[in-house]
Structure formats: C-alpha cells, structure tokens
N, C-alpha and C positions, 0 to 999 in steps of 0.2 A: 453468513457463515461459509467458510469458505472450503472449493474445493478440496485440497489438500485434508483437510481435517472431516471428510467425514468418512478416511482412510487409515480409521484405526493407530492415526501419531496423536503425536499429546501434544495438547493446544490451547495459546493463551491470549489474551491478545493484548499491541502493542501497548505499551506509552509514549508521550512525550518524550522526545529528552534521546530515548532511545535510538542502540544502532544495531538493523536487519542485514542480515544478510538475503541472496539470492544462494536455497542452499535449491535439494534433489530429497525426497521423500517418494511416495510414490509416485509423485507428479511436483515439480516445480511448485518453489514458494519460498515466506521471509520466514525463518530465524530469528530467537534472540542470535545475537554474540556471542555469545558470556549460551547462550544454548542451543546449543542448533540441534541438538532433537528435539527440539519445541516447537512447535508452527507459531506464528503469532503473522496477525490478522486486523484484521479493524479498518472502516472508512474509512485515512486519514492523505497527513498529507504527508507528503516524503522527501526528502530532500537529498538525491544520492551525489556519492564526492565526484562522478566524472560522467557522463552525459552517461546515459542507458544503451543498452545494447541490447539484443534481443536477435533469436533465429531465425534464422528470413527463409530458407530449403534445409537440404542436410547440414550442407557442412562451412553455409555466408553470413556474416553477422549481421550486422546492420543496427547503428547510428544511430537512436529516437531524436539528437537535436536540439535532446534537450536534459538538466543533473536535474530537476524539478516536476512529479508527480506523482495523482490522485488518483489511491484506490480503488473501487469499480467493480461493477457487476454487468453486464453485458447479459442481457435477453440469448441466452443458445437457440441458436435452429433446429437442435434436436436436442430430445431431454441428457442424454453423456454426454454431450457435450464442454469445457469449459468454460466456463463462466466471469471468475476471476481477472480481471487486466489494471491500469493502468493507462487514465486515460492524461493527454497533457495536454499543455494551456493550445495546442494548434488546434485541438478537437479531437487528432488520436487517439487510439483507440490498444493498445497489446495486450494481448493475454501472456497470465501471472506466470504459465506454462510452458514461454517463447523465450522468458528471458535466464539472456545469459548465467551463467552459476557466476558467483565469488559477488558480487559487486553490492561493495556498502553505502546505505542509504539512513540513512536520521528523520525521527518520521522528528514533522516537526508542528504537526496541528489534528485531533480529532474530533471529531465530529460535538456541538455541547449538544449539552443536554439539560431537560432543566434540574434533575440533581443536577447537573458539578455547583450550583449557584452557593455560596452560602447561605444565611437569612439575612447581611447585610448586601450581600450582592444586590436578592430579590425586589428590598428594596427602591431601589434604583432604582431610574427611568431604564427599560429595555435600548434608549433610544444610545443613549449608553453605559452602554455594555458593551457595542460593537466594538470588536477590535476588527486593523486591517489584515484585513488576509498577505501573510507572503508575496510579493513576487516571482510571476510563476513564472519569468522567467533569469 
C-alpha cells in the first residue's frame, strides 16, 4: 500500500496507459490526471514527459537524469518514515515524497500476476509469454 493511502485519501490502483501527475495530498504522491483528488499507485513502470525532478534541499531542485523509473518501496530507517520511492536505471532511488509537484508520467507496465492471463495464454509455455521490458534509458 502507498504511504499516502494511509491518510484518509481516496485510493485506486494505477492502470496501464493512463497519465499520472505528481501532486500533494497529506504527502506527495501520484494522482490520475482526470482524478486529481484520488491517489494512484502500484508497483509499476512510469515514463515521464521530462527528466524526473525532485527537491533536494529546501528550495533546490535536482534532475534525476532519467525519464523512466520503477515505483518501489524502500525499507525505512524509522517506522514512520516514508517508504514509497522511484528506482532509476542507475540503481538510485528517490522518495516519492521528494518529487517536484506537477510532473506527468504515463504508466507503461504493471507487475504480472497469474490472474492476468486468459485461459488460452495459460496453456502456452511460460517462456513464450515473456514480453521484453522497455528500455530504461
């Protein structure tokens, strides 16, 4: 579950192809472009319109150098610390809470679960079901 889903904010899972926007709830997170008051998250890969920007210090913004990131959760040092983050191709992570507000990202891939396959697909060799992952650069 997302950090910001814990704070009485309406929540729904992200969908492939939809555009999400970094926004502020009780903390920073993602909302669907069409539903700015509804938090959206899920372990997913995101393609941003521009290089990802995040707040490094009070007024300083840094460019992550990538337009593609994977939503992940990190192990916090303290129980009440934020855990939602974006993982970049170079291995660095940035907490979602630090992302600059107003960035647009398209959901390009969700995690695969066994329930997402049709009966026909389940009868095919698993090796043939693997889809190449999009380039992270």
